[in-house]
C-alpha positions as CSV (number, residue, x, y, z in Angstrom):
1,M,-17.0,11.1,21.2
2,K,-18.5,8.7,18.6
3,R,-16.7,8.6,15.3
4,T,-18.7,8.8,12.0
5,D,-19.1,5.4,10.3
6,F,-18.2,5.5,6.6
7,S,-19.1,1.9,5.9
8,S,-21.8,2.9,3.4
9,E,-19.6,5.3,1.5
10,L,-18.5,4.1,-2.0
11,C,-14.9,5.3,-1.5
12,S,-11.7,3.4,-0.8
13,L,-10.4,6.3,1.3
14,A,-13.5,6.4,3.5
15,Q,-13.4,2.6,3.9
16,T,-9.7,2.8,4.9
17,L,-10.4,5.6,7.4
18,N,-13.0,3.3,9.0
19,I,-10.0,1.1,10.0
20,V,-7.0,3.4,10.3
21,G,-8.5,6.9,10.6
22,E,-8.3,7.2,14.4
23,W,-5.0,8.8,15.2
24,W,-4.0,6.4,18.0
25,T,-4.0,3.7,15.3
26,W,-1.0,5.1,13.5
27,L,0.9,5.5,16.7
28,I,0.2,1.9,17.6
29,I,1.3,0.7,14.2
30,R,4.4,2.8,14.5
31,D,5.2,1.3,17.9
32,I,4.6,-2.3,16.7
33,Q,6.8,-1.6,13.7
34,L,9.6,-0.4,16.1
35,G,9.3,-3.5,18.3
36,V,7.1,-2.0,21.1
37,S,4.7,-4.9,20.8
38,T,3.2,-6.0,24.1
39,F,0.0,-4.4,25.4
40,G,1.8,-3.1,28.5
41,A,4.7,-1.7,26.5
42,I,2.4,0.1,24.0
43,Q,0.3,1.4,26.8
44,T,3.3,2.7,28.8
45,H,5.0,4.2,25.7
46,L,1.9,6.0,24.4
47,K,0.4,6.8,27.7
48,I,-2.9,5.5,26.3
49,S,-5.9,4.3,28.3
50,K,-6.5,0.5,28.5
51,K,-9.9,0.9,27.0
52,V,-8.8,2.9,24.0
53,L,-5.8,0.6,23.4
54,T,-8.0,-2.5,23.7
55,D,-10.5,-1.0,21.2
56,R,-7.8,0.0,18.7
57,L,-6.0,-3.4,19.0
58,A,-9.3,-5.2,18.5
59,T,-10.0,-3.1,15.3
60,L,-6.5,-3.9,14.0
61,L,-6.8,-7.6,14.8
62,E,-10.2,-7.8,13.1
63,A,-9.0,-6.0,10.0
64,E,-6.0,-8.4,10.0
65,I,-3.5,-5.5,10.1
66,I,-1.8,-7.0,13.2
67,Q,-1.7,-10.5,14.6
68,I,-0.7,-12.0,17.9
69,K,2.9,-13.1,17.7
70,E,2.4,-16.4,19.4
71,P,-1.3,-17.2,19.9
72,G,-2.0,-18.9,23.2
73,K,1.1,-17.6,24.8
74,P,0.3,-14.8,27.3
75,R,2.0,-11.5,26.7
76,S,3.6,-12.6,23.4
77,G,2.8,-9.3,21.8
78,Y,1.7,-8.2,18.4
79,E,3.2,-8.0,15.0
80,L,2.2,-6.4,11.7
81,T,0.8,-8.8,9.1
82,A,1.6,-8.4,5.3
83,K,-1.5,-6.2,5.2
84,G,-0.2,-4.1,8.0
85,L,3.3,-3.8,6.6
86,E,1.7,-2.3,3.4
87,L,0.7,0.7,5.6
88,T,4.3,1.5,6.6
89,P,5.2,3.4,3.4
90,I,2.1,5.6,4.0
91,M,3.3,6.2,7.6
92,R,6.8,7.1,6.3
93,L,5.2,9.6,3.8
94,M,3.3,11.2,6.7
95,I,6.4,11.4,8.8
96,Q,8.3,12.9,5.8
97,W,5.5,15.5,5.5
98,G,5.8,16.3,9.2
99,D,9.6,16.6,8.9
100,K,9.2,19.1,6.1
101,W,6.3,21.2,7.3
102,I,6.6,20.9,11.1
103,Y,10.3,20.4,11.7
104,D,11.7,22.5,8.9
105,N,13.3,19.4,7.3
106,Q,15.0,18.5,10.6
107,G,12.7,15.7,11.7
108,P,13.7,13.4,14.7
109,V,14.0,10.2,12.6
110,T,15.9,9.4,9.4
111,F,15.0,6.4,7.3
112,V,17.9,4.6,5.7
113,H,17.4,2.3,2.7
114,N,18.9,-1.0,3.8
115,S,19.9,-2.0,0.2
116,C,22.0,1.1,-0.6
117,G,22.6,2.7,2.8
118,H,21.4,6.1,1.7
119,E,18.7,8.2,3.4
120,A,15.4,7.2,2.0
121,R,13.0,10.0,0.9
122,G,9.7,8.5,-0.2
123,T,7.9,9.5,-3.4
124,L,5.0,8.1,-5.3
125,V,6.1,6.5,-8.5
126,C,3.9,5.1,-11.4
127,D,4.1,1.4,-11.2
128,V,3.9,1.2,-15.0
129,C,6.3,3.8,-16.4
130,G,8.4,4.3,-13.2
131,E,8.1,8.1,-13.3
132,P,7.6,10.1,-10.1
133,M,4.0,11.4,-9.7
134,S,3.1,14.8,-8.1
135,S,-0.2,15.7,-6.6
136,T,-1.4,17.1,-9.9
137,D,-0.2,14.3,-12.2
138,C,-3.2,12.0,-11.7
139,T,-6.9,12.4,-12.5
140,A,-9.6,10.3,-10.6
141,H,-11.8,8.3,-12.8
142,P,-14.8,6.8,-10.9
143,N,-16.4,3.5,-11.8
144,A,-20.0,3.6,-13.2
145,E,-21.7,3.6,-9.8
146,L,-19.6,6.3,-8.3
147,A,-19.7,8.3,-11.5
148,Q,-23.5,8.4,-11.1
149,Q,-23.1,9.7,-7.5
150,W,-20.7,12.3,-8.7
151,R,-23.2,13.6,-11.3
152,E,-25.9,13.7,-8.6
153,Y,-23.6,15.9,-6.5
154,G,-22.9,18.1,-9.5
155,L,-19.3,17.0,-9.9
156,K,-17.7,16.7,-13.3
157,V,-16.9,13.1,-14.3
158,P,-13.7,13.1,-16.5
159,E,-13.7,11.3,-19.9
160,R,-11.4,8.4,-20.3
């Protein structure tokens, strides 16, 4: 089944989903983060087809989310780049959501903050004032081009 291409969408979420929106991608990122990093190990662990894994890895390499550990050395494996590492807090928040809503707060993995040794529960925090933000604490303000599209769709554009 061919996925929808969002490359013409003026939306950071749509553009991000073009790269990481396929569900195998998150499992590959998770495995590489955990140290399952060679093609064969990822394929065996995820029970993923060679074709799908090849396609996903190519997308992640092209987007510079992963890189080959030792280029030129066969079977050296993959590692997350700085760009890829910035996806891991998102992954942890998705895991935390699953722990709460699927596993009744008894998820199979616990994250421990290395600095203090306590269980780490992620939350979004304003990078200016430092206060936690809930899903209703922010309002989207589109740039001029997107504001025009919103108006054409009949959406309300908030005042600044």
